[in-house]
SESEKOL-362259 format. One record per residue (C-alpha): residue number from 0; residue in three letters; x, y, z. Coordinates in Angstrom, 1 decimal, m for minus. Layout:
% SESEKOL-362259
(node NUM; 'Ala'; (X; Y; Z));
...
***
This chain:
% SESEKOL-362259
(node 0; 'Met'; (9.4; m22.3; m21.1));
(node 1; 'Lys'; (10.7; m25.2; m19.1));
(node 2; 'Met'; (13.8; m27.2; m20.0));
(node 3; 'Arg'; (15.7; m29.8; m18.1));
(node 4; 'Gln'; (19.2; m31.2; m18.6));
(node 5; 'Gln'; (21.0; m34.4; m17.8));
(node 6; 'Phe'; (23.2; m33.3; m15.0));
(node 7; 'Lys'; (26.8; m34.3; m14.1));
(node 8; 'Pro'; (28.3; m33.0; m10.8));
(node 9; 'Val'; (30.8; m30.3; m11.5));
(node 10; 'Lys'; (33.4; m28.4; m9.4));
(node 11; 'Trp'; (33.5; m24.8; m10.2));
(node 12; 'Ser'; (36.2; m22.3; m9.3));
(node 13; 'Val'; (33.7; m19.4; m9.0));
(node 14; 'Trp'; (32.9; m20.6; m5.6));
(node 15; 'Ala'; (36.5; m19.9; m4.5));
(node 16; 'Ser'; (36.0; m16.4; m5.8));
(node 17; 'Leu'; (32.6; m16.1; m4.1));
(node 18; 'Leu'; (33.9; m17.1; m0.7));
(node 19; 'Leu'; (36.7; m14.5; m1.0));
(node 20; 'Leu'; (34.3; m11.8; m2.2));
(node 21; 'Val'; (31.5; m12.2; 0.4));
(node 22; 'Gly'; (33.2; m14.1; 3.2));
(node 23; 'Gly'; (31.3; m17.0; 3.3));
(node 24; 'Gly'; (19.3; m35.7; m21.4));
(node 25; 'Leu'; (18.3; m32.3; m22.7));
(node 26; 'Thr'; (14.7; m31.8; m23.9));
(node 27; 'Ala'; (12.9; m28.8; m25.3));
(node 28; 'Cys'; (9.3; m28.1; m25.9));
(node 29; 'Arg'; (9.8; m28.3; m29.6));
(node 30; 'Glu'; (12.4; m28.0; m32.3));
(node 31; 'Asn'; (13.8; m24.4; m32.4));
(node 32; 'Ala'; (11.9; m23.8; m29.2));
(node 33; 'Ile'; (13.0; m20.2; m28.7));
(node 34; 'Asn'; (12.2; m19.0; m32.2));
(node 35; 'Asp'; (9.3; m16.7; m32.8));
(node 36; 'Leu'; (8.3; m16.3; m29.2));
(node 37; 'Ser'; (6.4; m13.4; m27.8));
(node 38; 'Pro'; (8.2; m11.3; m25.1));
(node 39; 'Ala'; (6.0; m13.0; m22.4));
(node 40; 'Asp'; (7.1; m16.5; m23.7));
(node 41; 'Ser'; (10.7; m15.9; m24.6));
(node 42; 'Pro'; (12.3; m16.5; m21.2));
(node 43; 'Val'; (13.7; m20.1; m21.0));
(node 44; 'Tyr'; (14.2; m21.7; m17.6));
(node 45; 'Ile'; (16.7; m24.5; m17.6));
(node 46; 'Thr'; (17.0; m26.5; m14.4));
(node 47; 'Asn'; (19.6; m29.1; m13.7));
(node 48; 'Tyr'; (20.6; m31.2; m10.6));
(node 49; 'Asp'; (22.7; m34.1; m9.4));
(node 50; 'Arg'; (20.4; m37.2; m9.6));
(node 51; 'Ser'; (22.6; m39.0; m6.9));
(node 52; 'Val'; (21.8; m36.3; m4.3));
(node 53; 'Asn'; (19.0; m36.6; m1.7));
(node 54; 'Phe'; (18.2; m33.0; m0.9));
(node 55; 'Ser'; (16.4; m34.0; 2.3));
(node 56; 'Gln'; (19.8; m34.5; 4.0));
(node 57; 'Tyr'; (20.3; m30.7; 3.9));
(node 58; 'Lys'; (18.6; m28.4; 6.4));
(node 59; 'Thr'; (20.2; m25.0; 6.1));
(node 60; 'Phe'; (21.5; m22.7; 3.4));
(node 61; 'Ser'; (23.8; m19.7; 3.2));
(node 62; 'Leu'; (22.8; m17.0; 0.7));
(node 63; 'Pro'; (24.7; m13.6; 0.4));
(node 64; 'Asp'; (22.8; m10.4; 0.0));
(node 65; 'Ser'; (24.8; m9.6; m3.1));
(node 66; 'Val'; (24.9; m11.4; m6.4));
(node 67; 'Val'; (28.0; m12.5; m8.2));
(node 68; 'Ile'; (28.7; m10.7; m11.4));
(node 69; 'Glu'; (30.7; m12.8; m13.9));
(node 70; 'Ser'; (32.3; m11.0; m16.8));
(node 71; 'Asn'; (34.7; m13.0; m19.0));
(node 72; 'Asp'; (36.0; m15.1; m16.1));
(node 73; 'Ala'; (36.3; m12.1; m13.8));
(node 74; 'Tyr'; (34.2; m12.0; m10.7));
(node 75; 'Ser'; (32.8; m9.3; m8.5));
(node 76; 'Thr'; (29.7; m8.6; m6.4));
(node 77; 'Gly'; (26.9; m6.2; m6.9));
(node 78; 'Gln'; (23.5; m5.2; m5.5));
(node 79; 'Thr'; (20.7; m3.5; m7.3));
(node 80; 'Asp'; (16.9; m3.5; m7.0));
(node 81; 'Ile'; (16.6; m6.4; m9.4));
(node 82; 'Ser'; (19.4; m8.5; m7.7));
(node 83; 'Ser'; (17.9; m7.8; m4.3));
(node 84; 'Arg'; (14.6; m9.1; m5.6));
(node 85; 'Phe'; (16.4; m12.2; m6.8));
(node 86; 'Val'; (17.9; m12.8; m3.4));
(node 87; 'Thr'; (14.6; m12.3; m1.5));
(node 88; 'Asn'; (12.7; m14.6; m3.8));
(node 89; 'Val'; (15.2; m17.3; m3.8));
(node 90; 'Ala'; (15.5; m17.2; 0.0));
(node 91; 'Asn'; (11.7; m17.3; 0.4));
(node 92; 'Ser'; (11.4; m20.2; m2.1));
(node 93; 'Leu'; (14.0; m22.3; m0.3));
(node 94; 'Thr'; (12.4; m21.5; 3.0));
(node 95; 'Ala'; (9.1; m22.6; 1.7));
(node 96; 'Lys'; (10.8; m25.9; 0.6));
(node 97; 'Gly'; (11.8; m26.5; 4.3));
(node 98; 'Phe'; (15.3; m25.1; 4.3));
(node 99; 'Lys'; (16.5; m22.6; 6.9));
(node 100; 'Arg'; (18.7; m19.6; 5.9));
(node 101; 'Val'; (21.6; m19.0; 8.3));
(node 102; 'Thr'; (23.2; m15.6; 9.0));
(node 103; 'Arg'; (26.5; m14.7; 7.4));
(node 104; 'Gly'; (29.4; m16.4; 9.1));
(node 105; 'Asp'; (27.4; m19.4; 10.4));
(node 106; 'Ser'; (27.9; m22.9; 9.0));
(node 107; 'Ala'; (25.3; m24.1; 6.5));
(node 108; 'Asp'; (24.6; m27.4; 4.6));
(node 109; 'Leu'; (24.2; m25.6; 1.3));
(node 110; 'Gly'; (25.8; m22.6; m0.3));
(node 111; 'Val'; (23.6; m20.6; m2.7));
(node 112; 'Ala'; (24.9; m18.1; m5.3));
(node 113; 'Ile'; (22.9; m15.9; m7.6));
(node 114; 'Ile'; (25.0; m15.0; m10.6));
(node 115; 'Arg'; (24.6; m12.3; m13.2));
(node 116; 'Val'; (26.6; m13.4; m16.3));
(node 117; 'Asn'; (27.6; m10.6; m18.6));
(node 118; 'Asn'; (30.2; m11.9; m21.1));
(node 119; 'Gln'; (31.5; m10.2; m24.2));
(node 120; 'Tyr'; (33.6; m12.1; m26.8));
(node 121; 'Thr'; (35.5; m10.7; m29.7));
(node 122; 'Gly'; (36.4; m13.0; m32.6));
(node 123; 'Val'; (38.0; m12.9; m36.0));
(node 124; 'Ala'; (36.5; m14.7; m39.1));
(node 125; 'Ser'; (37.6; m14.9; m42.7));
(node 126; 'Asn'; (35.7; m12.9; m45.3));
(node 127; 'Pro'; (34.6; m15.3; m48.1));
(node 128; 'Tyr'; (34.2; m12.3; m50.5));
(node 129; 'Ser'; (37.8; m11.2; m50.3));
(node 130; 'Tyr'; (38.6; m13.5; m53.3));
(node 131; 'Tyr'; (36.5; m11.5; m55.6));
(node 132; 'Ser'; (38.3; m8.2; m55.0));
(node 133; 'Ser'; (40.8; m9.1; m57.7));
(node 134; 'Tyr'; (38.1; m10.3; m60.0));
(node 135; 'Trp'; (36.1; m7.1; m60.1));
(node 136; 'Gly'; (39.1; m5.1; m61.0));
(node 137; 'Gly'; (40.6; m7.7; m63.3));
(node 138; 'Gly'; (41.0; m8.1; m67.0));
(node 139; 'Tyr'; (37.3; m7.6; m67.7));
(node 140; 'Gly'; (37.3; m3.9; m67.0));
(node 141; 'Gly'; (36.0; m4.1; m63.5));
(node 142; 'Leu'; (32.4; m3.1; m62.8));
(node 143; 'Gly'; (30.9; m2.0; m66.1));
(node 144; 'Gly'; (34.3; m1.3; m67.6));
(node 145; 'Tyr'; (35.0; 1.6; m65.3));
(node 146; 'Gly'; (37.9; 0.0; m63.5));
(node 147; 'Tyr'; (36.2; 0.1; m60.1));
(node 148; 'Ser'; (37.8; m2.3; m57.7));
(node 149; 'Pro'; (35.9; m2.6; m54.3));
(node 150; 'Tyr'; (38.1; m3.6; m51.3));
(node 151; 'Tyr'; (37.1; m6.7; m49.3));
(node 152; 'Pro'; (39.4; m7.4; m46.4));
(node 153; 'Ser'; (40.4; m11.1; m45.9));
(node 154; 'Tyr'; (39.0; m11.1; m42.4));
(node 155; 'Tyr'; (36.7; m9.2; m40.1));
(node 156; 'Thr'; (36.1; m9.0; m36.3));
(node 157; 'Tyr'; (32.8; m9.5; m34.5));
(node 158; 'Gln'; (31.6; m9.2; m30.9));
(node 159; 'Val'; (29.1; m11.4; m29.1));
(node 160; 'Thr'; (27.3; m10.4; m25.9));
(node 161; 'Asp'; (26.0; m13.2; m23.7));
(node 162; 'Gln'; (23.8; m12.1; m20.8));
(node 163; 'Tyr'; (21.7; m14.3; m18.5));
(node 164; 'Trp'; (21.0; m15.1; m14.8));
(node 165; 'Glu'; (22.0; m18.3; m13.0));
(node 166; 'Ile'; (21.4; m19.8; m9.6));
(node 167; 'Gln'; (23.8; m22.4; m8.3));
(node 168; 'Ile'; (23.7; m24.5; m5.1));
(node 169; 'Val'; (26.8; m26.2; m3.8));
(node 170; 'Asp'; (27.2; m29.0; m1.2));
(node 171; 'Leu'; (28.9; m27.4; 1.9));
(node 172; 'Lys'; (27.9; m30.3; 4.2));
(node 173; 'Asn'; (30.1; m32.8; 2.4));
(node 174; 'Arg'; (33.0; m30.5; 1.5));
(node 175; 'Pro'; (36.6; m31.4; 2.2));
(node 176; 'Ala'; (37.5; m31.3; 5.9));
(node 177; 'Thr'; (40.5; m28.9; 5.4));
(node 178; 'Gly'; (39.9; m25.3; 4.6));
(node 179; 'Thr'; (42.7; m24.5; 2.2));
(node 180; 'Gly'; (42.2; m22.4; m0.9));
(node 181; 'Thr'; (42.6; m25.4; m3.1));
(node 182; 'Asp'; (39.8; m27.3; m1.3));
(node 183; 'Gln'; (37.4; m24.3; m1.7));
(node 184; 'Gln'; (37.6; m25.0; m5.4));
(node 185; 'Gln'; (36.4; m28.6; m4.9));
(node 186; 'Leu'; (32.8; m27.7; m3.9));
(node 187; 'Asn'; (30.3; m29.8; m5.8));
(node 188; 'Val'; (27.6; m27.9; m7.6));
(node 189; 'Ile'; (24.5; m30.1; m7.0));
(node 190; 'Tyr'; (21.8; m27.7; m8.5));
(node 191; 'Asp'; (21.8; m25.2; m11.3));
(node 192; 'Ala'; (19.1; m23.0; m12.8));
(node 193; 'Thr'; (19.6; m20.7; m15.8));
(node 194; 'Ile'; (17.3; m18.0; m17.0));
(node 195; 'Arg'; (17.9; m17.2; m20.7));
(node 196; 'Gly'; (16.0; m15.3; m23.4));
(node 197; 'Thr'; (14.6; m11.8; m22.8));
(node 198; 'Asp'; (16.6; m10.0; m20.2));
(node 199; 'Ile'; (15.0; m9.4; m16.8));
(node 200; 'Thr'; (14.6; m5.7; m16.2));
(node 201; 'Asp'; (11.7; m5.5; m13.7));
(node 202; 'Gln'; (10.7; m7.1; m10.4));
(node 203; 'Gln'; (7.6; m8.8; m11.9));
(node 204; 'Ala'; (9.9; m10.7; m14.3));
(node 205; 'Val'; (12.0; m11.8; m11.3));
(node 206; 'Asp'; (8.9; m13.1; m9.6));
(node 207; 'Thr'; (7.8; m15.0; m12.7));
(node 208; 'Ala'; (11.2; m16.5; m13.2));
(node 209; 'Ile'; (11.8; m17.7; m9.7));
(node 210; 'Thr'; (8.3; m19.1; m9.4));
(node 211; 'Ala'; (8.8; m21.1; m12.7));
(node 212; 'Ile'; (12.2; m22.4; m11.6));
(node 213; 'Phe'; (11.1; m23.7; m8.3));
(node 214; 'Asn'; (7.8; m25.1; m9.7));
(node 215; 'Gln'; (9.8; m27.3; m12.0));
(node 216; 'Ser'; (12.2; m28.4; m9.2));
(node 217; 'Pro'; (10.0; m30.5; m6.9));
(node 218; 'Tyr'; (13.0; m32.6; m5.8));
(node 219; 'Leu'; (14.5; m29.5; m4.1));
(node 220; 'Lys'; (13.1; m29.8; m0.6));
(node 221; 'Ala'; (14.5; m30.4; 2.9));
(node 222; 'Thr'; (12.0; m33.1; 3.9));
(node 223; 'Glu'; (10.1; m35.7; 2.0));
***
């Protein structure tokens, strides 16, 4: 399923982490678009880019062989068969768009990161039924007059897991002239693609996702 977003340029601190680690209007197909989808249809591809950018000004890109693993604002790198397939397919797709991949350590116009997001959040919420714990054991004899008083705590904890893949491209050509750590954090993200829905667990799913993403990004090309 294709989705596009109104994009605003952002500056993301993960790129500072990436450089240290590797050395180098929203519309949907329909209301409740991801409900009741089959496994084949459940992936949602969201693409997003800076409308003020002319991508034909960029000629080269840098793409590490490893992917960034983001887990609750902590960053590391990893390499598996699935992540390697992502790297290969993204590199081939950008090359087909007219961009040239440079070797590690060489300067490039664009920086490309493939990110595996694996966040887990724990929260606390109030229990709306805690009020009734006193009622059931109150003056009416409890449940059936047996004096039974169930316990409802006033709060409970829950955990949410958020897993998806993301591709981000930053502008290295127009980055600040100085190379301090602070300036590394000021790289502008000019393109973003997110793959949500059913998790990607095989190489065929990677092929399908990358093909869909670049098919709905015709503006992403080195020459016009």
